[in-house]
Backbone as a ProteinNet text record, in pm:
[ID]
protein_1_A
[PRIMARY]
MGVKQLATKIDEKVKNALDCFCKAKGYKINHFIENAILDKLEEYEDISDLGKLRAESFRSFNEVISKLKSDGQL
[TERTIARY]
-12981.2	-13027.2	-12996.9	-13072.4	-13102.3	-13016	-12988.9	-12909.3	-12944.3	-12982.8	-13052.7	-12959.9	-12941.8	-12873.1	-12926.3	-12844.3	-12906.8	-12834.4	-12884.5	-12815.4	-12880.4	-12764.4	-12797	-12666.3	-12734.3	-12634.4	-12585.4	-12459.1	-12415	-12324.4	-12320.2	-12183.1	-12062.8	-11998.8	-11859.9	-11747.8	-11765.6	-11661.7	-11701.1	-11789.7	-11818.2	-11823	-11804.8	-11777.7	-11634.5	-11553.8	-11434.5	-11374.8	-11421.4	-11388.6	-11415.6	-11520.8	-11566	-11448.7	-11414.3	-11324.5	-11167.9	-11139.5	-11013.9	-11026.3	-11120.3	-11117.6	-11108.3	-11210.2	-11220.9	-11078.9	-11001.1	-10906.4	-10770.9	-10809.2	-10705.3	-10713.7	-10858.4	-10883.3	-10893.2	-10899.8	-10894.4	-11060.7	-11139.4	-11256.6	-11345.3	-11419.9	-11479.4	-11611.5	-11631.3	-11739.8	-11878	-11910.1	-12039	-12045.7	-11958.4	-11976.7	-11987.1	-11899.5	-11905.4	-12036.1	-12105.9	-12224.9	-12335.2	-12345.9	-12442.9	-12434.1	-12335.4	-12332.7	-12363.6	-12319.1	-12379.1	-12507	-12577	-12708.8	-12788.2	-12738.7	-12783.9	-12769.5	-12658.2	-12641.5	-12723.6	-12763.6	-12866.8	-12995.8	-13034.2	-13167.7	-13178.4	-13074.2	-13065.7	-13084	-13015.3	-13018.5	-13168.5	-13252.5	-13371.7	-13467.1	-13440.1	-13492.9	-13486.1	-13375.7	-13347.1	-13407.3	-13427.9	-13494.8	-13645.3	-13647.4	-13797.3	-13846.1	-13760.9	-13780.4	-13770.8	-13712.3	-13653.1	-13779.3	-13859.2	-13983.4	-14076.9	-14073.8	-14199.6	-14155.9	-14017.5	-13956	-14020.1	-13978.3	-14037.1	-14177.5	-14249.9	-14411.1	-14458.7	-14349	-14400.5	-14395	-14494.6	-14453.8	-14336.4	-14281.5	-14173.6	-14188.9	-14102.5	-14098	-13951.5	-13940.7	-13840.8	-13713.1	-13624.7	-13507.2	-13544.9	-13577.4	-13621.8	-13741.9	-13827.7	-13974.5	-13916.2	-13821.3	-13766.9	-13711.4	-13634.6	-13551.8	-13677.2	-13746.9	-13855.3	-13932.4	-13989.3	-14047.4	-13971.8	-13843.9	-13726.5	-13736.9	-13727.6	-13714.3	-13871.5	-13960.2	-14091.6	-14108.5	-14065.5	-14081.8	-13966.2	-13872.4	-13796.4	-13657.3	-13654.6	-13536	-13438.7	-13409.8	-13316.4	-13294.6
-8428.3	-8575.6	-8540.8	-8576.7	-8563.2	-8687.6	-8662.8	-8780.5	-8815.3	-8961.9	-8999.8	-9104	-9069.4	-9157.7	-9319.7	-9404.8	-9546.3	-9605.5	-9615.3	-9684	-9865.7	-9961.2	-10105.4	-10159.6	-10296.6	-10346.6	-10485.9	-10508.8	-10618.8	-10689.3	-10821.8	-10901.3	-10816.8	-10857.2	-10787.5	-10827	-10929.6	-11016.3	-10928.7	-10917.7	-10867.2	-10718.9	-10661.4	-10516.5	-10484.5	-10567.8	-10576.8	-10638	-10714.8	-10741.6	-10646.7	-10564	-10435.2	-10334.7	-10290.3	-10203.2	-10215.6	-10360.8	-10377.9	-10395.3	-10454	-10432.3	-10295.1	-10207.2	-10071.1	-10009.9	-10020	-9954.9	-10018.8	-10139.9	-10195.8	-10148.7	-10119.9	-10078.8	-9928.9	-9870.6	-9736.4	-9682.9	-9752.2	-9712.6	-9641.5	-9585.3	-9508.8	-9613.8	-9645.9	-9736.1	-9699	-9568.7	-9539.9	-9547.1	-9518.3	-9550.2	-9677.1	-9767	-9893.4	-9979	-9923.1	-9963.8	-9945	-9818.3	-9760.4	-9815	-9868.2	-9939.8	-10095.1	-10133.1	-10277.5	-10269.7	-10217.5	-10202.8	-10195	-10093.3	-10062.4	-10181.8	-10251.1	-10364.9	-10466.8	-10516.2	-10604.9	-10567.1	-10440	-10375.7	-10402.2	-10395	-10416.3	-10570	-10650.9	-10793.9	-10838.6	-10813.3	-10824.8	-10783.3	-10666	-10612.1	-10689.8	-10743.9	-10849.2	-10980.7	-11011.1	-11138.5	-11143.7	-11029.8	-11022	-11006.3	-10908.6	-10912	-11040.9	-11144.6	-11293.8	-11339.5	-11319.5	-11417.2	-11354.1	-11219.8	-11219	-11226.1	-11254.8	-11297.5	-11414.5	-11514.7	-11673.2	-11661.8	-11605.3	-11611.1	-11572.7	-11482.5	-11455.3	-11577.6	-11586.2	-11635.4	-11617.8	-11737.9	-11716.5	-11830.7	-11785.1	-11870.8	-11933.2	-12051.9	-12123.2	-12070.2	-12078.4	-12037.1	-12088.5	-12185.8	-12250	-12182.7	-12171.9	-12090.3	-11936.3	-11876.2	-11751.4	-11764.8	-11828	-11860.9	-11899.1	-11983.6	-12011.2	-11891.4	-11788.2	-11684.6	-11574	-11560.9	-11482.6	-11532.9	-11652	-11707.3	-11680.3	-11700.8	-11707.9	-11539.3	-11473	-11323.4	-11252.4	-11343.8	-11306.2	-11208.7	-11253.6	-11138.4	-11239.4	-11349	-11452.3	-11535.3
20071.6	20153	20262.2	20335.2	20514.4	20562.7	20652.4	20732.5	20864.7	20902.3	21034.2	21090.4	21229.5	21296.2	21315.7	21335.3	21347.2	21435.9	21549.1	21670	21652.8	21685	21672.9	21782.8	21829.6	21900.7	21818.6	21792.4	21735.4	21819.4	21791.6	21853.8	21867.8	21974	21990.7	21897.5	21867	21752.5	21639	21604.9	21477.2	21463.2	21575.6	21572.7	21575.6	21620.4	21636.9	21510.4	21451.2	21281.4	21207	21201.2	21144.8	21164.9	21261.8	21297	21243.6	21254.8	21193.1	21048.4	20976.4	20852	20788.3	20864.7	20791.3	20818.6	20929	20953.8	20835.1	20845.5	20756.6	20602.6	20562.3	20429.8	20394	20516.4	20517	20494.4	20533.3	20480.7	20653.6	20601.5	20719.4	20785.7	20884.6	20924.6	20872.3	20909.5	20855.7	20715.4	20625.9	20482.8	20440.1	20508.5	20494.2	20531.6	20620.3	20692.9	20582	20561.2	20450.7	20328.1	20273.4	20128.1	20175.8	20291.8	20286.3	20297.4	20388.4	20371.1	20241.3	20169.7	20014.1	19935.5	19930.5	19888.7	19905.6	20049.8	20086.5	20042.1	20035.2	19987.8	19830.7	19768.4	19614.6	19606.1	19695.1	19650	19670.6	19814	19810.1	19687	19648.2	19517.6	19378.1	19373.2	19261.1	19286.8	19398.7	19427.5	19382.2	19426.8	19423.3	19245	19195.1	19049.3	18979.2	19034.7	18960.6	18977	19091	19138.4	19027.6	19005.1	18886	18767.7	18735.6	18617.1	18572.8	18714	18659.5	18628.5	18714.3	18672	18545.5	18454.3	18319.6	18220.8	18126.7	18029.6	17930.6	17873.9	17788.7	17669	17574.6	17438.9	17466.4	17430.7	17414.3	17291.8	17313.1	17209.4	17042.2	17043.7	16934.4	16871.5	16962.3	16923.6	16847.2	16945.1	16897.5	16755.1	16740.3	16598.8	16500.6	16529	16416.2	16384.8	16498.9	16465	16365.5	16388.4	16343.7	16195.4	16163	16011.4	15979	16017.1	15935.3	15911	16011	15965.8	15899.9	15811.2	15726.9	15802.4	15908.9	16007.9	16047.9	16001.1	16026.3	15887.3
[MASK]
++++++++++++++++++++++++++++++++++++++++++++++++++++++++++++++++++++++++++

């Protein structure tokens, strides 16, 4: 896996809080930031998946139970 550099400007208070947190927990800042970005990307992917799921048709619980009973599976 290749590595790329990322440069960004953030609020000084946020940077100080990040430094203090990582130092207190023994985390490396780069590792912490990379994990935070991955978590956020996954969250957005989950939200997208949720929207797709909501658009799908579904059967109610009672419909599923009735179908299982009629098929002799319940």
